[in-house]
C-alpha positions as CSV (number, residue, x, y, z in Angstrom):
1,M,1.2,-16.5,11.6
2,A,4.0,-15.3,13.3
3,T,6.0,-12.2,14.8
4,L,9.2,-10.5,14.1
5,E,10.8,-8.1,16.2
6,V,12.1,-5.0,14.4
7,P,13.5,-1.6,16.0
8,R,10.7,0.3,17.9
9,A,7.9,-2.1,16.8
10,T,6.7,-6.2,16.4
11,L,5.3,-7.0,13.1
12,H,2.6,-9.7,12.9
13,H,3.2,-11.6,9.5
14,E,1.6,-14.4,7.7
15,V,3.0,-16.8,5.2
16,R,0.9,-19.1,2.5
17,G,1.8,-21.1,-0.2
18,S,4.9,-22.2,-2.0
19,G,7.1,-21.0,-4.8
20,P,9.0,-17.5,-5.4
21,T,8.6,-14.9,-2.7
22,L,5.8,-12.5,-3.1
23,L,5.7,-9.7,-0.4
24,L,2.1,-7.8,-0.3
25,I,2.5,-4.3,1.4
26,C,-0.9,-2.8,2.4
27,G,-1.9,0.9,2.7
28,G,-4.4,2.9,4.4
29,V,-6.0,1.3,7.3
30,Y,-6.5,-2.3,6.5
31,D,-4.2,-5.0,7.4
32,A,-3.1,-8.4,6.4
33,A,-6.5,-9.8,6.5
34,G,-7.3,-7.4,3.5
35,Y,-5.1,-9.3,1.4
36,A,-6.4,-12.5,2.4
37,G,-8.2,-13.6,-0.7
38,L,-5.3,-12.2,-3.0
39,A,-2.8,-14.2,-1.1
40,R,-4.8,-17.5,-1.4
41,A,-5.3,-16.9,-5.0
42,L,-1.7,-16.8,-5.3
43,A,-0.4,-19.1,-2.9
44,D,-0.1,-22.0,-5.6
45,R,2.3,-20.2,-7.3
46,Y,3.9,-18.1,-4.7
47,T,5.1,-18.1,-1.2
48,V,2.8,-15.0,-0.4
49,I,4.0,-12.9,2.7
50,T,1.3,-10.7,4.2
51,Y,1.7,-8.4,7.3
52,D,0.4,-5.6,9.5
53,R,2.3,-2.5,9.2
54,R,3.8,-1.1,12.2
55,G,1.3,0.9,14.3
56,N,-1.5,-0.9,12.8
57,S,-3.7,-4.0,14.1
58,R,-1.5,-6.6,15.6
59,S,1.9,-4.9,15.0
60,P,2.1,-2.6,18.2
61,L,4.6,0.2,18.6
62,H,7.1,0.1,21.6
63,G,6.2,3.3,22.6
64,P,3.6,6.0,22.0
65,D,2.2,6.7,18.8
66,G,3.4,9.5,16.6
67,P,4.1,10.5,13.0
68,Q,5.8,7.7,11.0
69,S,8.6,7.7,8.6
70,L,8.0,6.0,5.3
71,P,11.9,4.6,5.3
72,T,11.1,3.3,8.4
73,H,8.2,1.4,6.9
74,A,10.4,0.2,4.0
75,D,12.8,-1.1,6.6
76,D,10.3,-3.2,8.0
77,A,9.6,-4.8,4.6
78,A,13.2,-5.4,4.2
79,A,13.5,-6.9,7.6
80,L,10.4,-9.5,6.8
81,L,12.2,-10.3,3.6
82,G,15.6,-10.8,5.1
83,H,14.1,-13.0,7.7
84,L,11.7,-15.0,5.4
85,A,13.0,-14.8,1.7
86,D,15.8,-16.7,0.1
87,G,16.5,-14.2,-2.6
88,P,15.0,-11.1,-4.4
89,A,11.4,-11.3,-3.9
90,Y,8.4,-10.1,-6.1
91,V,6.7,-7.1,-4.4
92,F,3.1,-5.7,-4.6
93,G,2.1,-2.3,-3.0
94,N,-1.2,-0.4,-3.0
95,S,-1.7,3.0,-2.2
96,S,0.8,4.0,0.4
97,G,2.2,0.7,0.4
98,A,3.1,1.2,-3.3
99,I,5.5,4.2,-2.0
100,I,6.9,2.1,0.7
101,G,7.7,-0.7,-1.9
102,L,9.3,2.2,-3.9
103,D,11.5,3.4,-1.2
104,L,12.6,-0.3,-0.7
105,A,13.3,-0.7,-4.2
106,A,15.4,2.5,-4.1
107,R,17.4,1.8,-1.2
108,R,17.3,-2.1,-0.9
109,P,17.3,-3.1,-4.5
110,G,19.1,-6.2,-3.8
111,L,15.8,-7.4,-2.2
112,V,13.5,-6.9,-5.0
113,R,13.1,-8.4,-8.2
114,T,9.9,-6.7,-9.6
115,L,7.7,-4.2,-7.9
116,V,4.2,-3.7,-9.0
117,A,3.1,-0.3,-7.6
118,H,-0.3,0.1,-7.5
119,E,-1.8,3.7,-7.5
120,P,0.7,5.3,-5.3
121,P,-0.5,8.6,-3.9
122,L,2.6,10.4,-5.1
123,F,0.7,13.9,-5.5
124,D,3.6,16.1,-6.0
125,L,3.9,14.6,-9.6
126,L,0.7,16.0,-10.3
127,P,-0.1,19.5,-11.8
128,E,-1.8,20.7,-8.6
129,R,0.9,19.6,-6.1
130,D,0.7,22.8,-4.2
131,S,-2.9,22.4,-3.4
132,Y,-2.1,19.0,-2.0
133,R,0.7,19.9,0.0
134,K,-1.5,22.8,1.5
135,L,-4.2,20.0,2.1
136,L,-1.7,17.9,3.9
137,D,-0.8,20.9,6.2
138,E,-4.7,21.2,6.9
139,V,-4.9,17.5,7.7
140,E,-2.2,17.6,10.1
141,R,-3.7,20.9,11.8
142,T,-7.3,19.5,11.9
143,F,-6.2,16.3,13.3
144,A,-4.3,18.0,16.2
145,A,-7.0,20.5,17.0
146,E,-10.3,18.3,16.3
147,G,-9.2,14.6,16.0
148,P,-9.2,11.9,13.1
149,A,-12.9,12.3,11.9
150,A,-12.6,15.9,11.3
151,A,-9.2,15.4,9.5
152,N,-10.6,12.7,7.5
153,A,-13.6,14.9,6.2
154,V,-10.9,17.4,5.3
155,L,-8.9,14.9,3.3
156,G,-11.8,13.3,1.7
157,Q,-13.0,16.6,0.6
158,G,-9.4,17.7,-0.8
159,L,-8.7,14.5,-2.6
160,D,-12.6,14.0,-4.0
161,M,-11.8,10.6,-5.1
162,G,-15.6,10.3,-6.2
163,P,-17.5,7.5,-7.1
164,A,-15.6,4.8,-9.3
165,E,-17.2,1.5,-10.0
166,E,-20.6,1.1,-9.5
167,E,-20.3,-1.6,-6.7
168,D,-20.3,-2.0,-3.2
169,R,-16.9,-1.5,-1.5
170,A,-15.8,-2.3,2.0
171,P,-13.3,-0.3,3.8
172,G,-9.8,-0.7,2.7
173,G,-11.0,-2.4,-0.8
174,G,-12.6,-5.5,0.9
175,P,-14.5,-8.0,-1.2
176,T,-18.1,-7.3,-2.6
177,E,-19.2,-10.8,-1.7
178,P,-20.3,-11.4,2.0
179,P,-17.0,-11.2,4.1
180,D,-15.5,-14.2,5.6
181,A,-14.6,-14.4,9.1
182,E,-11.0,-13.4,8.6
183,T,-12.3,-10.1,7.0
184,L,-15.0,-9.5,9.6
185,E,-12.4,-9.7,12.3
186,M,-10.1,-7.2,10.5
187,F,-13.2,-4.7,10.5
188,G,-13.1,-4.7,14.2
189,R,-9.4,-3.3,14.1
190,L,-10.2,-0.5,11.4
191,E,-11.1,2.1,13.8
192,K,-7.8,2.3,15.7
193,N,-6.0,2.0,12.4
194,F,-8.0,4.7,11.1
195,A,-6.8,7.4,13.5
196,F,-3.3,6.1,13.3
197,F,-3.4,6.6,9.6
198,I,-5.2,9.9,9.4
199,G,-2.8,11.8,12.0
200,Y,0.4,9.9,11.6
201,E,0.9,8.3,8.1
202,V,-1.1,10.5,5.6
203,P,1.0,14.0,6.4
204,P,4.5,12.4,6.2
205,F,3.8,9.7,3.7
206,G,2.2,12.3,1.5
207,R,5.0,14.7,1.5
208,Y,7.8,11.7,0.9
209,E,9.6,12.1,-2.4
210,P,11.1,8.8,-3.8
211,D,14.6,8.5,-5.0
212,Y,13.4,8.6,-8.8
213,P,17.1,8.3,-10.3
214,A,17.7,5.4,-8.2
215,L,14.5,3.8,-9.3
216,R,15.0,4.7,-13.1
217,D,18.5,3.7,-13.3
218,G,18.6,0.7,-10.6
219,P,18.2,-3.0,-11.3
220,V,14.7,-3.4,-10.1
221,R,11.8,-3.8,-12.7
222,I,9.2,-1.1,-11.5
223,V,5.6,-1.5,-12.8
224,P,3.2,1.4,-12.2
225,A,-0.2,0.1,-12.1
226,A,-3.7,2.0,-12.3
227,G,-7.1,0.5,-11.7
228,E,-9.5,0.6,-14.9
229,G,-12.2,1.9,-12.6
230,S,-10.2,4.8,-11.3
231,A,-9.9,6.6,-14.1
232,G,-9.4,10.6,-13.1
233,Q,-8.9,9.9,-9.5
234,P,-5.6,11.3,-8.2
235,P,-3.8,8.0,-7.5
236,Y,-4.7,6.9,-10.9
237,R,-3.0,9.8,-12.3
238,A,0.0,9.5,-10.1
239,A,0.4,5.9,-11.4
240,Y,0.5,7.4,-14.9
241,A,2.7,10.1,-13.7
242,L,5.2,7.9,-12.1
243,G,5.5,5.7,-15.2
244,E,6.3,9.0,-17.4
245,R,9.0,9.9,-14.7
246,L,10.7,6.4,-14.7
247,G,10.5,5.9,-18.5
248,T,8.3,2.8,-18.1
249,T,4.5,1.8,-19.1
250,T,1.8,1.8,-16.6
251,A,-0.3,-1.2,-16.4
252,P,-4.0,-1.2,-16.1
253,V,-5.3,-3.8,-13.3
254,P,-9.0,-4.7,-12.7
255,G,-11.2,-2.7,-10.3
256,D,-10.4,0.7,-8.7
257,H,-8.2,1.5,-5.8
258,G,-9.4,-1.2,-3.9
259,G,-9.6,-3.7,-6.6
260,F,-7.2,-6.1,-5.5
261,G,-9.8,-7.0,-2.8
262,Q,-13.1,-6.6,-5.0
263,R,-11.9,-8.3,-7.9
264,V,-9.5,-11.0,-6.5
265,P,-9.7,-13.7,-9.2
266,E,-9.1,-11.2,-12.0
267,F,-6.6,-9.0,-10.2
268,A,-4.7,-12.1,-9.1
269,A,-4.6,-13.5,-12.8
270,R,-3.3,-10.0,-14.0
271,L,-0.8,-9.2,-11.2
272,H,0.7,-12.8,-11.7
273,A,1.1,-11.9,-15.5
274,L,2.6,-8.6,-14.8
275,L,5.1,-10.5,-12.0
276,A,5.7,-13.2,-15.0
277,Q,6.7,-10.6,-17.8
């Protein structure tokens, strides 16, 4: 475990294993501990970097909380790779972490070898885009007027993710088996992350539009990925829409939106296979 100073924040990060560099970018409210199982499963083949994104858990901002810039989060990922990697890295991002990975690949392609973008919430790619734009506005207004719990209720009703796989799911896509000490410790950090995510990440991240021409025509291999247990959910459909937009094939992966933490052995094997192609 170590820290890296970046503009207006300090990033907590962890490094495991040896081999080609693999950066795991989290989304939502979870942090590096949410990837602990996946990182351990891949550490025999990769040097795996995990981190808490700025404003979350052990990566404090240097100043007050406020709306986040997705490109700034991508700059953080670039800073970590510049500090820890000795060449282009493999990158995996889940949810908003996948969009951060797309921005990184578009603007800093020399740092990325392959990006697996798991269920990026690129709702502007979906037919009901206008409804999602109104939803983001309502989430923002509700957060300012009534706080994070009310804003989250608005978001949940608007997205209508619904049940996916019939299994018990921990917040942030945690494992279905009894959580280890590292995951239990993470749960204690989620409440603060939750308020930050709903109020300061969901609206600006949801309005972000990647540079699709740069991604389509650039040197980075982009692999959109969708959970086999997520069929019909908005991020699942967005992953397939991204594949169509970029002229590439969207890959099925085990589990649902949090499959990386629920189905660790299968997910690790599938991710390795996608990266090795």
